[in-house]
N, C-alpha and C positions, 0 to 999 in steps of 0.2 A: 452434388454432395459438397458441403463446405470443407475447405482446406484440402481438396484433392487437386493435384496439379493438372491443369488443362494445357493443351497445346498452345492456345492463345497466350496464356500467362507465360508459358515457358519461352515462346518466341520473344515476347516483350522483355522478359528477364534476360534472355540471351543477348538481345540488342543492347540492353542497358549494360550488361557485363562487358560486351565488346567495346562499347563506347568508353567504358572506364579503362579498359586496357589500352585503347588507342590514344586516350587523352590523359594518361597517367601523370604527365608532367604539369598539368594545369591545376588550378586551385579549386575548381568547382566540383571535384569528385566527392561523393559522400565519404565522410571520415572513416566509416567502418571499412569501405572498399579500399581506400588508401592503405589502411592498416593491414588488411588481408593480403594485399599485393606484396607487402613488405615483410610480413611476420609469419613465423611458424611453419609447421609442416602438416597441419591437420588436413587429411585427405591425400596429401602428396606422398606420404610415407607408406601408404597401403595398410596402415593400422586401423582397426575397426573395433566397435563395441556393441554388445548385445545386452540389453537390460531386461529384467523381469521384476515387475512390481508385485509384491505379495500383499494384496489388499485385505484390510481388516485388522491388522496389527498382529504380527507373528509372535508367538510365545517362544522367544529366543532361549529362555531358560530350559525348555524341553527340546531345543535343537542342539545347541552346543552346551552340554550339561556339565555343571561344576560338580561332578560326581563325588569328589573327595571333600566337598564342603558339607559338614554335618548339618548345616541349616537348609540344604537343598530339600531333603525330605523332612528333616526335623527329627527331634528326639522321639524314639518309639516308647510308648507307654508299656511297661513290663506286664501289665495285666490285660489290657484291651488289645495290645499290639498295634495300636493306631499311631501313625506318625503325625507329628505336630503341624507340619507345614504343607507337605504334598503327600497326603496319605493315599488318595485315589489316583492322582495324576503322576506321581513320582515314578520315574523309570528305575527299576532295581539294578543293583550291581550284579555282576556275574557271581555264580555260586562260589567261586574261589575267593570272593571278597576283595579286600583292599589290595592284596598282592597282584591281582589281575590288572591293576591300574598304575602300578609303580614304575613301569618302563618309562624311561626318559630319553629314549633314542630318537624321538621325533619322527617325522614323516619318513616312510620307507621301511619302518620296522613294525607297523601296526598289523594285528592279526585279522581284522575284519570281523564280520558277524560269525558268532559261534552257532552253527546249525543246531546243535544240541540244546542251546539256550537262546532261542530267537528273540526273547523279550529283554535280554540283558543289554545294558548300555555298552557301546563299542569303545574301547580305549583309543585315545588319540596320541598316546605315547609321549605326553609331556608331564606325566606324573600327577595330573590333576583333572583334566577335562575328558569328556567322553561324548560320543555322538549318539543321537537317537537311532535305535536299531532300524527304523523305517528308512533311514538315509544311508544304508549300507552300500548303496551303489556309488557313493562318493569316495569310499575308501581307496579304490585304485587310483583315482585322480589325486587324492591327498598323498598317498604313498609315492606318487610320481613327483611330489613337491611342486605341484602346479595348482594348488587350491589353498587360498587363504581363508581361514575361518576366523571371523572378527567379532568379538563380543563387546558389550557395553557401549554400543553405538547409539547416539542420539544427538540432540542439539540444545542450545540455550533456550531457557524459558519454554520448556516442553509443554505442548498442548496435548490433551487427551481427547480432543475432537478429531474424529476421522477426517472430516472435510478439511479442517484447517491444517492438520499435520501432514496429510497427503500433499496438499498444495505447497507447504513449506519444503518438503523433500523434493518435489518436482521442480521447484524454482530455485533451489539452493538457498533457501531463506531460513529463518528461525523465528521464535516467538517474540523477539525483542522489537521495540518500536523502530529502531534504526534499520533492521534487516528484514522486517516482515513484509514490506510492500515492494515486491519485485514483480515487474509486469510480465516478463516472458519466461518460458521454461528453460531449464539448465541445458538440456540437449539441444534445444533450438538455438540458444545463444552460442553454444559451441560450434554449431554448423555455420550460423550466419557470421560469426566472428572470422571464420576462415574464408568466407566468400564462396565456399564450395557449391552452395545451392544456386549461385548465379551462373554457373557454367556446367552444371550437371542436373539432369532431369530428376534423378533420385539422389537425395542426400541424407535425409532422415525419414525413416519409415516405421510406423507402428502397425502391428497386426492385432487389432482388437476392435471392439464395437464403436469406440469413440476416440478421437485424437486426445492423447493424454496431455495434461498440463505441461509436462516436461518438454513437449515438442510444439507447444503453441506459441504463436507470436504474430507479428504483423505481416510476415511473408509466409506463404503457404508451405506446409510440409505435407507428407503423404500419410494418410490413414486408410487402412483397408481392413475390412472384416475378413477378407480372403483374397489372396492374390489371383484366384480364378475369376474374381469379379473385376479385376483391373484390365478391362478390355478397351481397345482403342475407340470403338464407337458402340460397343455393347451389342454387336450383331454377329460377329463371326466366332466360330468355335475353334478350339486349339487343335487344329488338324495339320499344322505344319505348312510347308511351302506349297503343297498341292491344293490347299483349300482355295476354291475359286473366289469366294467372297473376300477372303483375306487379301488375295493377290490384287483384286480390283481396288479395294480400299487403299492399300499401300501405294499402288501405282497412281491412283488419283491424287494422293498427297504429294508424291514425287512430281507429278505433272504440274500441280499448282505451284510448287516451290520453284519450278524451272521456268516459270513465265518470265518474259523479258522484263528487265528493270533497269533503271538508270545506274550507271557505274558509280558506286559510292564506297568510301572506306568501310571495311569490316563486313561487307555483304557476304563474302565467302565464309568468314568465320561464323556469322549468324546462321548461314545456311547449314554449316557443319553442325552447329548446336541443334538445329532442327532435326537433322538426320539422327543425331545421337538420341534425341528424345523419342523419335519414331522407333528406332531400333530397340530402345529400352522397353518401350511398351510392347514391342513384338516379342521380346524375351519371355514375357509372361504368357504369351500364347503358345510358346514352344511346349511340346508334350513333356519335356523333362521337368517342367514345373508342376506337372500333375502326377509325376511318378512318386512312389514311395519305396523305391528299390534301394534303400540304404540300410545296411546291416551291421550288426556287431561283428566281432572277430570270428565268431563261430559260423558266419555266413548264412545263418537261418533266422536269427532274432532281429526283427525290425528295430531300428533305432527310434522310430517315431510311431508309436501305437495310435493310429488315427481311426481304427475300426477293429472289429473283432478278428478279422483275418490277419491283422498286423500286431495283435496284442499278445505276443508270446510271453510278455512279462506279467500278464494278468492284472493290469492296472485298472481295468473296468471302464465301462462306457462313459462314466463321469469325467474321465481324463482325456477323451479323444479330441474334444475341441481345443483344449489347451495344447496338446501335442501337434495338432494341425497348425496352430499359430506359431509354435516353436519351430516347426519344420519350415514354415514360410519365412520366418525371420532368418533362419540359417541360409536358405536358398537365396534370398535377396542379398544378404551380406556377402555370400560367396560368389555370386554371379552378376552383380551390378556394381555401380560406382557408389552405392550408398555407404556412408561412414558409420551410421548408427541405426540399429533396428531394435525393436523391443515389443514386449507384450506384457500381459498381466495374468495373475491367477488369484481368484477371490476365495472367500470362505474362511479366512483366518480369525474372524471375530467370534471366538469360541467362548461365549459366556456360559453356555450350558453343554453338557455331555461332550466334552472335548475328547474323552477317551471311552473305550469299552470297559465297563465295570469289571474289575478283576484282571484285566489285560491292558495295562496302560500303554503298551506299545502298539495297540490297535485303536481304531476309531477314526473320527472325522479329521483330527489334526494329523494323525499318522498317515492317513491317505494323501493329504496334501504334501507332506514331507516326502513321501515315497515318490510322488510325481516330480517334485523338484529335484530330488536326488538323481532320478533317472534322466531328467532333462539335461542336467549338467553332464552326466556321463555320455549321453547320446550326442550332445553338441561337441564334446571332446573328440569322440570317434568320427563324427561327420567332418569336422574341419581338418582332422588329421589325415583324411583319406584323399589323395590326389584325384581319384576317380570320381569324386563327388562334386567337383567344381569345373567350370569351363577353362580354368587356367591350368588344370592338371598339376596342381602344386599342393603340398601340405601347408595349409593356411593357419594352423593352430597358433604358431608364434605371432601371428598378426592380429589375433582376436583376443578380446577380454570379455568375460561374462561377469555381470554384477547384479546383485539383487538390491531391492529397496523395499522398505515397509515402514508405515507411518509411526509405529511405536511398538514396544514390547508389551508384555502382560505382567500382571501382579505375580510376585514370587510365591505367595500363598494361594492355594486353590480356594474357590468360593464354595458355597453350600450346594451348588448346582452341578458339580463335577466339571467346572470350567474355571476360567480366569478372566479378570477384568482388565481394563485399559491401564497400562503402566508407563514406563519410560524407556530405558535402553533395551536394545535387542541385538540381533546379529545381522551381519552381512556376509555373503558368499562371493568371493572374487576368484575367478578361475582364468587360466590362460597359459600359453606356452612360456611366456616370460614373466610369470607371476612367482614371487618368492613364497611358496606354499608353506604354511605353518599355522599354528593357533596363535591368535593375537588377543590380548586382553582377558584371557581366562587361564591364568596360571598364578603361582605364588612367588614368582621371581621378584626381587626388589626393584623398584623403579624410583630414580631420583626425583623425577618430576612429581610423582604422586606422593613422595615422602613415605613410601611403604610398598607393600607388594602390589602387583597388578590386580590381584583379587585377594581380599581379606576374608578367610573362611570364618564362618560363625561358629557358635558353640552347640548348635542344635536347637536353639531358641530362635526368635525372630530378630536376628542380629547379623553382623558381618556385611559383606558387600551386597548380598541379596536384599537387604533391608536398609541400605545406606541412604535412601531418600525418603523412607517411610518405615516405621517400626510396627505397623499394624498389618496391612495387606501386603506390604513389601514392594517398593519401587526400586529398581536397580538403577543407581546413578550412573550417568555416562562418564567414561574416561576418554572416549574417542568421539570426535565430531564427524558425522557422516560426510561433511564437506571436505575434510582432510582426505578421506578415501577417494571420493570421486574427483577431487581436485588433482590428486597425484596421478590418477588414471588419465585425466584430460591433458595434463602437461607431459608426463613421462611416457605415456603410451601413445595417445593420439597425436601429440606433437605441438601442443600450444606453447607459446612463450609465457614467461612470467607475467608480462604485461597483458597478454590476452587473458590469462587465467584470472587476473584481477578484475577484468571486465565480465568474464563469464560467471565467476563466483565473487560478487562484490566484497564479501567479508575477507577474501584473500588480500585485498588492497589495504586492509587495516590490521596488519599482523601484530602491532604492538598491543592491540586490544583483544583480537580474536585468537591469536596464537594457533592458527590452523596449520601452519607449516612447522614451526619449531617446538610447539607445545609451551605450556605455562599456565598461570592462573587466569581463569576467565571468571571475573567476579570472585566468588569464593570456591569455585570448582576447578581443580587442576585437570587439564586435558593434555593428551600425549602428542598431539600434532601428527605429522605424517609418519607412516610406519615403515617406509622402504619397501613397498609392495612390488614395484616394477624392477625386474632384474636388468 
C-alpha cells in the first residue's frame, strides 16, 4: 500500500537520521535536518494534535448559531408565519424567548439542553450565540473552558469547489495565485520540519480510507483504514506474547539484526531505531488495541460506540465506522510516539433535506453534529483518564483537537430544504490548555473590524450573514483558518516562528497576510491570532 511505512524504509531513514546526527557539524546535511536539530520542540514536548476533517462543507450557521441575529431566521410573515431566510432549517429559540439567551457569564454558566424543549438552541452565555441542540454533549467541555467555538473562518479568494477548497485547507493555502500552489500537506510539513519522522517509526498517522492531502509529501506517512490491519507481516493474530507465529517472526527479525557487521559509527543507534520500529508495530498487535473498554464517568456508557453493544448513546450504526477511527486515533496518539493523528467524517454537503421537516433539530445534518459532539466529549474523557494509556497519566493537557471543513453554507435555505456552498464556517478547538470561549460570534466592538465582531441584520437579507452576498447569503470571513492552526502549531506543538513560516508560508508574509496580528487583507479586515493556547 502506498505511503505505508515499511521496515526497509524505516531502517534507511534511521541510518540517514543517525548520519545526520553524527555529522551535524558538516555542511552537506540536508537543510531541513540542520534546522530540525537546532529549532523548536515539536515532538520533544509531548504535545500532540488530533484533527477531524468535516468533508462536504459544514453549515456553520446551524452549528454555532447567531440566535440573537434577526436575520438568522428572518422576519416572520404575520399571515403565513413563514420566516424569510431559514424557515425550515432555522433552529428555534427556547419558549422563554430572548431572555433565555441574555446571560453573558460565559463558559461555566451555561445550562445545557433543556430536556423539556429538546429542539431549542442551547445558549452559550455570551448574550448572542447558541449551540445546535444536537451538539449538547459539547456543553460540559465548553463549561470547563476547554473548548473554543470559532465562527467566520475561511481564507482569501474563497473557492466553492469541494476539491480545490479541501486541498487549500489541507495544505495551508488559499485561492490566490501566490499561495495556491503548495506541494505538501500542512501536517506533513509540521512533522518533517521537526525531523521527528526521521527517528520515530510513527510520526503522523491518519485513520481513514486514503492518506489525506494534509499528510502527503515526498516522505511516507502512515495511513490505515484500521489499526488492526497494521500487522508486521500480515500473518499473526493479536494474541500477545504467547502467540507462536508472533514470537517466531519477531525472533527472526532480532536474529537478522544481530548478524555480525563491521564496526561503524552509529550502528548501535541505527539498531536501536530498528528495535523501536519493531516494538511500535508490535504495539498494534497487543490486545489492548482491540479493546473498547473505555467508559464515561458513569462506568457503563462506552466512549466509542463502534457496534450495537457499545452504543448506549443511540447514535446508530451509521456512526460506528467513524467512532472506530476516532478510537484508533486516540489510542495511537496516547500509546505511540506519533505527534499528529486524524480522521474524517463525510456527509456535510446537504443541498437537499438537511433537516426533518417540522423538526429542524433532527435530520441528516443533526446526526452528523451529534456524532461530532460526542466524539469531542469522548476524546476529552479518554485522554483525561490515566488508566487509558500506557503512561498512566492524564494526557488531556498535552492534546489539542481541531476540526477543518472546506467551506460553510449559504445563510438562506434553498428550495430543497438544504443549503448550498458558501464561504465562512466554524472550527472547534478543544484541549486542556485551550482558552475556551466563543470567538467571532458576538456583538462586542473590535478595532480591527471597525465595528462589532458580528453585525446583526434587521430580519431581511442583511447584516453579517449576508456580508459577502445579499441574495443567498455568504458569510464573510473575519478569521483566517491558518491563524488558528498556525497558533496551534507554534504555541501548542512547539514550532519556532521560523519553522511556522516554512510550515505555513503565508506566515512569512505578515505585512500582507496579517495572520498573526490582524489587519486589512485586500479590502477585508481579519483578526489574526485569537490567543487560543493558554
